[in-house]
All heavy atoms as an XYZ file, in Angstrom:
658
protein
N      27.741      7.269    -17.436
C      28.499      8.386    -17.003
C      28.932      8.220    -15.554
O      28.292      7.646    -14.792
C      27.575      9.613    -16.954
C      27.376     10.234    -18.386
S      26.363     11.748    -18.231
C      27.576     12.906    -17.839
N      30.072      8.715    -15.244
C      30.584      8.635    -13.877
C      29.966      9.769    -13.033
O      29.538     10.768    -13.491
C      32.156      8.840    -13.940
N      29.885      9.374    -11.725
C      29.348     10.416    -10.734
C      30.253     11.459    -10.375
O      29.853     12.474     -9.808
C      28.764      9.649     -9.457
C      27.554      8.862     -9.833
O      26.823      9.229    -10.789
O      27.250      7.930     -9.075
N      31.522     11.225    -10.745
C      32.498     12.299    -10.295
C      32.458     13.423    -11.362
O      32.235     13.176    -12.438
C      33.921     11.622    -10.307
O      34.154     11.153    -11.496
C      33.971     10.580     -9.218
N      32.701     14.638    -10.885
C      32.669     15.795    -11.786
C      33.856     15.585    -12.793
O      34.972     15.295    -12.385
C      32.749     17.003    -10.871
C      33.215     16.552     -9.602
C      32.897     15.060     -9.545
N      33.628     16.007    -14.009
C      34.582     15.917    -15.075
C      35.252     17.339    -15.213
O      34.514     18.242    -15.095
C      33.972     15.364    -16.257
C      33.463     14.043    -16.158
C      32.834     13.559    -17.518
O      32.957     14.302    -18.648
O      32.190     12.537    -17.511
N      36.461     17.336    -15.577
C      37.140     18.681    -15.893
C      36.621     19.019    -17.284
O      36.741     18.256    -18.250
C      38.584     18.609    -15.875
C      39.101     18.125    -14.572
C      39.453     19.380    -13.780
C      40.088     18.949    -12.384
N      40.450     20.093    -11.633
N      36.007     20.176    -17.445
C      35.594     20.639    -18.627
C      36.584     21.630    -19.272
O      37.202     22.393    -18.629
C      34.150     21.490    -18.557
C      33.128     20.692    -17.889
N      32.542     19.563    -18.548
C      32.521     20.613    -16.758
C      31.649     19.016    -17.831
N      31.509     19.755    -16.681
N      36.754     21.472    -20.556
C      37.619     22.479    -21.256
C      36.750     23.310    -22.121
O      35.739     22.926    -22.645
C      38.650     21.689    -22.179
O      37.895     20.865    -23.077
C      39.602     20.879    -21.244
N      37.007     24.549    -22.045
C      36.179     25.499    -22.862
C      35.535     26.411    -21.851
O      35.847     26.522    -20.701
N      34.444     26.984    -22.430
C      33.625     28.023    -21.703
C      32.893     27.356    -20.622
O      32.243     26.408    -20.786
C      32.760     28.811    -22.638
O      31.957     29.622    -21.950
N      32.830     27.991    -19.365
C      31.989     27.464    -18.297
C      30.532     27.619    -18.595
O      29.609     26.923    -18.142
C      32.341     28.080    -17.021
C      31.917     29.402    -16.815
C      32.320     30.022    -15.503
N      31.980     31.393    -15.299
C      30.866     31.726    -14.609
N      30.043     30.905    -14.069
N      30.571     33.012    -14.553
N      30.193     28.681    -19.475
C      28.785     28.928    -19.828
C      28.213     27.825    -20.684
O      27.069     27.731    -20.672
C      28.705     30.302    -20.450
C      29.226     31.467    -19.617
C      30.368     32.143    -19.951
C      28.409     31.894    -18.536
C      30.887     33.110    -19.111
C      28.926     32.859    -17.723
C      30.110     33.607    -18.063
N      29.082     27.175    -21.425
C      28.602     26.055    -22.153
C      28.133     24.891    -21.333
O      27.055     24.234    -21.689
C      29.687     25.613    -23.064
C      29.436     24.415    -23.947
C      28.332     24.786    -25.047
C      30.683     23.995    -24.728
N      28.745     24.706    -20.125
C      28.395     23.503    -19.340
C      27.463     23.818    -18.174
O      26.865     22.871    -17.632
C      29.728     22.863    -18.870
C      30.579     22.255    -19.922
C      31.705     22.986    -20.415
C      30.258     21.159    -20.657
C      32.437     22.485    -21.407
C      30.956     20.613    -21.651
C      32.070     21.327    -22.087
O      32.815     20.785    -23.076
N      27.440     25.031    -17.676
C      26.583     25.350    -16.541
C      25.175     25.022    -16.718
O      24.531     24.479    -15.762
C      26.737     26.854    -16.267
C      28.126     27.115    -15.509
O      28.801     26.239    -15.111
O      28.435     28.348    -15.429
N      24.620     25.311    -17.828
C      23.180     25.021    -17.931
C      22.880     23.451    -17.978
O      21.965     22.986    -17.454
C      22.682     25.618    -19.243
O      23.306     25.076    -20.400
N      23.824     22.775    -18.546
C      23.641     21.288    -18.563
C      23.831     20.704    -17.076
O      23.136     19.742    -16.657
C      24.686     20.560    -19.487
C      24.476     20.829    -20.916
C      25.342     21.727    -21.710
C      23.297     20.331    -21.544
C      25.035     22.016    -22.939
C      23.083     20.564    -22.856
C      23.982     21.383    -23.601
N      24.722     21.253    -16.271
C      24.941     20.807    -14.911
C      23.693     21.082    -14.141
O      23.285     20.337    -13.335
C      26.161     21.533    -14.250
C      27.488     20.981    -14.892
O      27.425     19.876    -15.600
O      28.489     21.665    -14.754
N      23.102     22.270    -14.330
C      21.940     22.625    -13.580
C      20.748     21.726    -14.001
O      19.981     21.435    -13.171
C      21.596     24.090    -13.843
N      20.646     21.448    -15.268
C      19.618     20.637    -15.699
C      19.753     19.185    -15.176
O      18.755     18.518    -14.751
C      19.505     20.510    -17.289
N      20.939     18.648    -15.164
C      21.221     17.406    -14.647
C      20.913     17.395    -13.141
O      20.276     16.331    -12.599
C      22.694     17.006    -14.796
C      23.107     15.594    -14.388
C      22.466     14.557    -15.308
N      21.877     13.511    -14.547
C      20.986     12.734    -15.072
N      20.742     12.780    -16.363
N      20.377     11.838    -14.337
N      21.224     18.360    -12.291
C      20.848     18.479    -10.913
C      19.367     18.495    -10.747
O      18.881     17.841     -9.823
C      21.428     19.701    -10.325
N      18.691     19.215    -11.629
C      17.127     19.201    -11.490
C      16.608     17.886    -11.819
O      15.627     17.391    -11.109
C      16.639     20.318    -12.466
C      15.047     20.502    -12.338
C      14.639     21.538    -13.235
N      15.082     22.868    -12.780
C      15.457     23.925    -13.550
N      15.313     23.774    -14.811
N      15.947     24.914    -13.033
N      17.104     17.139    -12.801
C      16.624     15.813    -13.104
C      16.874     14.885    -11.937
O      16.003     14.046    -11.554
C      17.288     15.322    -14.387
C      16.667     16.127    -15.675
C      17.082     13.853    -14.637
C      17.485     15.964    -16.888
N      18.141     15.011    -11.457
C      18.399     14.081    -10.185
C      17.482     14.296     -9.061
O      17.049     13.478     -8.466
C      19.881     14.266     -9.837
C      20.875     13.798    -10.771
O      20.453     12.901    -11.649
O      22.074     14.170    -10.882
N      17.254     15.608     -8.763
C      16.242     15.976     -7.679
C      14.882     15.382     -8.055
O      14.251     14.872     -7.049
C      16.309     17.457     -7.432
N      14.409     15.592     -9.135
C      13.076     15.033     -9.476
C      13.079     13.470     -9.356
O      11.995     12.918     -8.942
C      12.732     15.480    -10.896
C      12.230     16.806    -11.104
O      11.811     17.339    -10.045
N      12.383     17.474    -12.260
N      14.124     12.819     -9.783
C      14.227     11.367     -9.648
C      14.174     10.945     -8.196
O      13.519     10.040     -7.797
C      15.410     10.854    -10.268
C      15.371     10.831    -11.780
C      16.704     10.447    -12.446
O      17.729     10.104    -11.737
O      16.658     10.264    -13.714
N      14.844     11.674     -7.286
C      14.869     11.364     -5.888
C      13.358     11.620     -5.277
O      12.853     10.866     -4.498
C      15.856     12.233     -5.088
C      17.355     11.845     -5.312
C      18.265     12.492     -4.334
N      18.181     13.938     -4.437
C      18.864     14.679     -5.216
N      19.790     14.120     -6.044
N      18.801     15.938     -5.134
N      12.716     12.811     -5.726
C      11.349     12.994     -5.203
C      10.486     11.989     -5.707
O       9.621     11.404     -4.928
C      10.943     14.359     -5.716
C       9.464     14.571     -5.526
C      11.709     15.553     -5.039
N      10.566     11.543     -6.932
C       9.671     10.459     -7.459
C       9.975      9.149     -6.709
O       8.999      8.397     -6.375
C       9.969     10.215     -8.934
C       9.384     11.236     -9.828
O       8.319     11.965     -9.385
N       9.845     11.399    -11.023
N      11.186      8.803     -6.438
C      11.530      7.630     -5.626
C      10.880      7.639     -4.325
O      10.255      6.735     -3.816
C      12.986      7.412     -5.544
C      13.440      6.191     -4.718
C      13.012      4.879     -5.520
O      12.962      4.880     -6.755
N      12.799      3.908     -4.788
N      11.008      8.784     -3.705
C      10.354      8.962     -2.241
C       8.872      8.829     -2.346
O       8.258      8.228     -1.430
C      10.748     10.268     -1.627
C      12.245     10.373     -1.226
S      12.885     11.875     -0.762
C      11.541     12.870     -0.118
N       8.253      9.394     -3.375
C       6.800      9.255     -3.545
C       6.341      7.850     -3.755
O       5.409      7.425     -3.161
C       6.324     10.143     -4.734
C       6.341     11.592     -4.430
C       5.974     12.474     -5.630
O       6.101     11.965     -6.785
N       5.583     13.751     -5.389
N       7.100      7.058     -4.559
C       6.743      5.776     -4.859
C       6.863      4.871     -3.551
O       6.171      3.991     -3.227
C       7.551      5.142     -5.922
C       7.050      5.459     -7.254
C       7.862      6.061     -8.148
C       5.808      5.127     -7.759
C       7.453      6.498     -9.489
C       5.362      5.533     -9.013
C       6.159      6.171     -9.847
N       7.887      5.134     -2.708
C       8.133      4.365     -1.426
C       6.953      4.662     -0.507
O       6.441      3.778      0.190
C       9.440      4.860     -0.872
C      10.752      4.278     -1.506
C      11.994      4.847     -1.086
O      11.949      5.623     -0.088
O      12.977      4.413     -1.608
N       6.613      6.043     -0.419
C       5.338      6.412      0.370
C       4.187      5.746     -0.080
O       3.381      5.220      0.777
C       5.255      7.891      0.425
O       6.425      8.492      0.917
C       4.169      8.334      1.327
N       4.029      5.722     -1.355
C       2.876      5.066     -1.938
C       2.692      3.590     -1.590
O       1.760      3.055     -1.302
C       2.777      5.267     -3.466
C       1.530      4.726     -4.136
C       0.212      5.390     -3.720
C       1.666      4.974     -5.648
N       3.980      2.952     -1.670
C       4.037      1.490     -1.352
C       3.758      1.274      0.070
O       3.016      0.283      0.357
C       5.472      1.044     -1.779
O       5.596     -0.312     -1.373
N       4.216      2.083      0.929
C       3.880      1.868      2.380
C       2.453      2.073      2.602
O       1.853      1.327      3.414
C       4.675      2.835      3.151
C       6.175      2.643      3.248
C       7.028      3.724      3.949
O       6.365      4.802      4.225
N       8.267      3.508      3.984
N       1.768      3.050      1.987
C       0.388      3.303      2.183
C      -0.503      2.056      1.667
O      -1.392      1.652      2.251
C      -0.109      4.588      1.365
C       0.330      5.803      2.075
C      -0.248      7.085      1.344
N       0.151      8.240      1.925
C       0.129      9.432      1.389
N      -0.637      9.578      0.242
N       0.558     10.562      2.017
N      -0.045      1.508      0.518
C      -0.710      0.350      0.003
C      -0.560     -0.803      0.978
O      -1.484     -1.541      1.010
C      -0.220      0.037     -1.465
C      -0.621      1.015     -2.569
C       0.104      0.689     -3.794
C      -2.131      1.009     -2.639
N       0.552     -0.996      1.492
C       0.760     -2.139      2.429
C      -0.155     -1.952      3.681
O      -0.831     -2.890      4.077
C       2.195     -2.193      2.844
C       3.161     -2.730      1.804
C       4.613     -2.738      2.236
O       4.896     -2.329      3.470
O       5.407     -3.019      1.472
N      -0.259     -0.695      4.150
C      -1.220     -0.469      5.234
C      -2.615     -0.712      4.880
O      -3.455     -1.263      5.635
C      -1.018      0.996      5.794
C       0.229      1.184      6.648
C       0.211      2.532      7.456
N      -0.131      3.621      6.653
C       0.754      4.520      6.254
N       2.105      4.422      6.503
N       0.334      5.649      5.562
N      -3.048     -0.318      3.692
C      -4.351     -0.535      3.293
C      -4.669     -1.943      3.095
O      -5.767     -2.431      3.504
C      -4.646      0.214      1.918
C      -4.702      1.774      2.161
C      -5.996     -0.204      1.223
C      -4.694      2.514      0.853
N      -3.733     -2.806      2.543
C      -3.834     -4.234      2.424
C      -4.025     -4.818      3.848
O      -4.835     -5.756      3.998
C      -2.728     -4.749      1.764
C      -2.725     -4.565      0.281
C      -1.384     -5.009     -0.434
O      -0.603     -5.597      0.251
O      -1.456     -4.885     -1.657
N      -3.278     -4.425      4.849
C      -3.440     -4.969      6.214
C      -4.808     -4.618      6.674
O      -5.472     -5.465      7.328
C      -2.351     -4.423      7.072
C      -1.010     -5.030      6.819
S       0.414     -4.487      7.857
C      -0.254     -3.190      8.914
N      -5.347     -3.413      6.545
C      -6.562     -3.045      6.889
C      -7.705     -3.898      6.329
O      -8.651     -4.258      6.990
C      -6.854     -1.518      6.727
C      -6.024     -0.584      7.613
S      -6.029      1.144      7.215
C      -7.686      1.439      6.823
N      -7.493     -4.101      4.966
C      -8.481     -4.916      4.240
C      -8.539     -6.310      4.789
O      -9.642     -6.954      4.991
C      -8.217     -4.872      2.739
C      -8.613     -3.545      2.212
C      -9.006     -5.987      2.102
C      -8.195     -3.277      0.732
N      -7.367     -6.832      5.174
C      -7.272     -8.259      5.712
C      -7.996     -8.290      7.129
O      -8.684     -9.252      7.393
C      -5.849     -8.686      5.870
C      -5.203     -9.097      4.580
C      -3.801     -9.434      4.728
O      -3.275     -9.579      5.860
O      -3.067     -9.585      3.705
N      -7.728     -7.245      7.953
C      -8.421     -7.185      9.275
C      -9.880     -7.105      9.071
O     -10.705     -7.861      9.774
C      -7.892     -6.151     10.007
C      -6.498     -6.353     10.545
C      -6.148     -5.396     11.641
N      -6.597     -3.999     11.393
C      -5.747     -2.896     11.446
N      -4.412     -3.204     11.590
N      -6.163     -1.769     11.146
N     -10.379     -6.270      8.141
C     -11.842     -6.127      7.899
C     -12.408     -7.451      7.301
O     -13.538     -7.734      7.697
C     -12.095     -5.033      6.923
C     -13.482     -4.657      6.591
C     -14.130     -4.144      7.671
C     -13.449     -3.612      5.379
N     -11.657     -8.194      6.506
C     -12.214     -9.436      6.027
C     -12.312    -10.443      7.126
O     -13.355    -11.230      7.123
C     -11.212     -9.969      4.920
C     -11.631    -11.199      4.236
C     -10.669    -11.685      3.230
O      -9.576    -11.179      3.161
O     -10.995    -12.632      2.502
N     -11.355    -10.512      7.977
C     -11.521    -11.411      9.118
C     -12.765    -11.110      9.968
O     -13.475    -11.932     10.458
C     -10.248    -11.310     10.155
C      -9.040    -11.929      9.403
C      -7.866    -11.720     10.331
C      -6.586    -12.270      9.665
N      -5.443    -12.100     10.470
N     -12.936     -9.734     10.261
C     -14.204     -9.383     10.967
C     -15.431     -9.689     10.288
O     -16.368    -10.139     10.893
C     -14.132     -7.809     11.200
C     -13.054     -7.419     12.238
C     -13.102     -5.873     12.375
N     -12.024     -5.426     13.180
C     -11.626     -4.142     13.278
N     -12.277     -3.255     12.586
N     -10.644     -3.826     14.068
N     -15.394     -9.551      8.937
C     -16.575     -9.900      8.136
C     -16.834    -11.375      8.271
O     -18.038    -11.765      8.464
C     -16.426     -9.458      6.683
C     -17.540     -9.820      5.762
C     -18.830     -9.082      6.116
C     -17.084     -9.593      4.280
N     -15.914    -12.218      8.150
C     -16.153    -13.708      8.273
C     -16.574    -14.057      9.708
O     -17.416    -14.875      9.814
C     -14.845    -14.430      7.894
C     -14.736    -14.508      6.375
C     -13.807    -13.953      5.673
C     -15.603    -15.173      5.486
N     -14.006    -14.284      4.336
C     -15.028    -15.072      4.165
C     -16.741    -15.976      5.668
C     -15.710    -15.551      3.073
C     -17.410    -16.537      4.531
C     -16.843    -16.350      3.358
N     -15.950    -13.437     10.708
C     -16.531    -13.655     12.075
C     -17.911    -13.343     12.236
O     -18.765    -14.045     12.845
C     -15.625    -12.803     13.083
C     -14.420    -13.543     13.632
C     -13.610    -12.525     14.421
C     -14.802    -14.713     14.486
N     -18.398    -12.184     11.607
C     -19.806    -11.729     11.597
C     -20.636    -12.792     10.859
O     -21.758    -13.243     11.431
C     -19.890    -10.409     10.988
O     -19.119     -9.492     11.714
C     -21.361     -9.911     11.087
N     -20.231    -13.289      9.761
C     -20.930    -14.267      8.899
C     -21.092    -15.568      9.664
O     -22.221    -16.088      9.910
C     -20.264    -14.503      7.578
C     -20.923    -15.731      6.965
C     -20.422    -13.351      6.750
N     -19.971    -15.998     10.340
C     -20.119    -17.212     11.173
C     -20.966    -17.152     12.360
O     -21.662    -18.043     12.816
C     -18.588    -17.683     11.609
C     -17.847    -18.244     10.343
C     -16.544    -17.940     10.318
C     -18.371    -19.132      9.496
C     -15.756    -18.440      9.323
C     -17.670    -19.616      8.433
C     -16.309    -19.324      8.389
O     -15.499    -19.727      7.322
N     -20.920    -15.937     12.936
C     -21.788    -15.628     14.161
C     -23.188    -15.707     13.757
O     -24.045    -16.294     14.424
N     -23.641    -15.015     12.600
C     -25.028    -15.052     12.125
C     -25.451    -16.509     11.801
O     -26.565    -16.920     12.212
C     -25.173    -14.090     10.928
C     -26.558    -14.310     10.296
C     -24.967    -12.643     11.366
N     -24.601    -17.221     11.130
C     -24.883    -18.632     10.810
C     -25.134    -19.408     12.051
O     -26.031    -20.178     12.249
C     -23.812    -19.266      9.833
C     -24.045    -20.712      9.726
C     -23.934    -18.524      8.516
N     -24.231    -19.130     13.085
C     -24.332    -19.907     14.350
C     -25.635    -19.629     15.077
O     -26.287    -20.515     15.650
N     -26.014    -18.323     14.998
C     -27.360    -17.980     15.677
C     -28.465    -18.652     15.020
O     -29.393    -19.212     15.610
C     -27.546    -16.414     15.678
C     -28.878    -16.066     16.126
C     -26.461    -15.867     16.723
N     -28.474    -18.643     13.634
C     -29.512    -19.219     12.822
C     -29.606    -20.752     13.198
O     -30.723    -21.319     13.267
C     -29.364    -18.990     11.402
C     -29.627    -17.408     11.117
C     -30.282    -19.776     10.563
C     -29.273    -17.021      9.712
N     -28.453    -21.337     13.170
C     -28.405    -22.812     13.499
C     -28.917    -23.142     14.905
O     -29.636    -24.134     15.096
C     -27.022    -23.381     13.234
C     -26.610    -23.488     11.795
C     -25.126    -23.988     11.761
C     -27.496    -24.446     10.989
N     -28.448    -22.304     15.817
C     -28.947    -22.504     17.171
C     -30.473    -22.290     17.299
O     -31.075    -23.043     17.997
C     -28.262    -21.493     18.037
N     -31.010    -21.297     16.605
C     -32.461    -21.173     16.668
C     -33.168    -22.395     15.998
O     -34.280    -22.850     16.432
C     -32.917    -19.873     16.019
C     -32.540    -18.596     16.758
C     -32.973    -17.431     15.958
O     -33.304    -17.385     14.829
N     -32.852    -16.274     16.670
N     -32.621    -22.921     14.866
C     -33.132    -24.054     14.286
C     -33.146    -25.324     15.235
O     -34.170    -26.034     15.290
N     -31.936    -25.478     15.814
C     -31.922    -26.647     16.786
C     -32.911    -26.448     17.937
O     -33.526    -27.448     18.314
C     -30.457    -26.804     17.301
C     -30.375    -27.730     18.457
C     -29.529    -27.173     16.117
N     -33.068    -25.238     18.486
C     -33.944    -25.117     19.562
C     -35.445    -25.352     19.090
O     -36.220    -25.862     19.837
C     -33.752    -23.706     20.257
O     -33.993    -22.716     19.261
C     -32.533    -23.555     20.931
N     -35.715    -24.883     17.894
C     -37.092    -25.130     17.475
C     -37.220    -26.596     17.230
O     -38.445    -27.058     17.387
C     -37.401    -24.259     16.203
O     -36.585    -24.744     15.146
N     -36.331    -27.291     16.726
C     -36.476    -28.799     16.600
C     -36.692    -29.440     17.949
O     -37.565    -30.333     18.131
C     -35.301    -29.334     15.764
C     -35.335    -28.890     14.383
C     -35.261    -30.859     15.837
C     -34.128    -29.237     13.586
N     -35.902    -29.085     18.904
C     -36.068    -29.605     20.251
C     -37.461    -29.184     20.926
O     -37.977    -30.118     21.506
C     -34.901    -29.035     21.115
C     -33.536    -29.676     20.640
C     -35.109    -29.524     22.626
C     -32.349    -29.214     21.399
N     -37.884    -27.979     20.655
C     -39.231    -27.640     21.221
C     -40.333    -28.413     20.489
O     -41.347    -28.793     21.099
C     -39.500    -26.224     21.013
C     -38.583    -25.291     21.971
O     -38.108    -25.931     22.909
O     -38.361    -24.175     21.680
N     -40.225    -28.795     19.170
C     -41.131    -29.397     18.374
C     -41.159    -31.014     18.595
O     -42.144    -31.672     18.320
C     -40.954    -29.164     16.891
N     -40.171    -31.536     19.254
C     -39.990    -32.909     19.464
C     -40.994    -33.325     20.507
O     -41.272    -32.553     21.523
C     -38.562    -33.222     19.927
N     -41.655    -34.503     20.389
C     -42.591    -34.970     21.427
C     -41.883    -35.342     22.690
O     -40.805    -35.797     22.736
C     -43.263    -36.211     20.688
C     -42.268    -36.696     19.723
C     -41.531    -35.441     19.315
N     -42.619    -35.036     23.742
C     -42.019    -35.339     25.097
C     -42.688    -36.417     25.808
O     -43.697    -36.926     25.628
C     -42.123    -34.043     25.923
C     -41.449    -32.843     25.383
C     -41.612    -31.666     26.280
C     -40.871    -30.583     25.760
N     -40.783    -29.354     26.498
């Protein structure tokens, strides 16, 4: 269908209800499109937050492993004969 209004022949009451329904459908489609765009933006922000959290988690894990290894090395050094 073309987006330009067509000249209707016959009673205007026959076509008015269809035009109103088409306008309502178009409005609902625009609202749905906006909702999906907003949802997509929110999901992108959530993914970025998860990536930052994952980096922090790995930093914490490496920190804990580093502390444990440092304690192990110091205990080995302390146990070594002098």
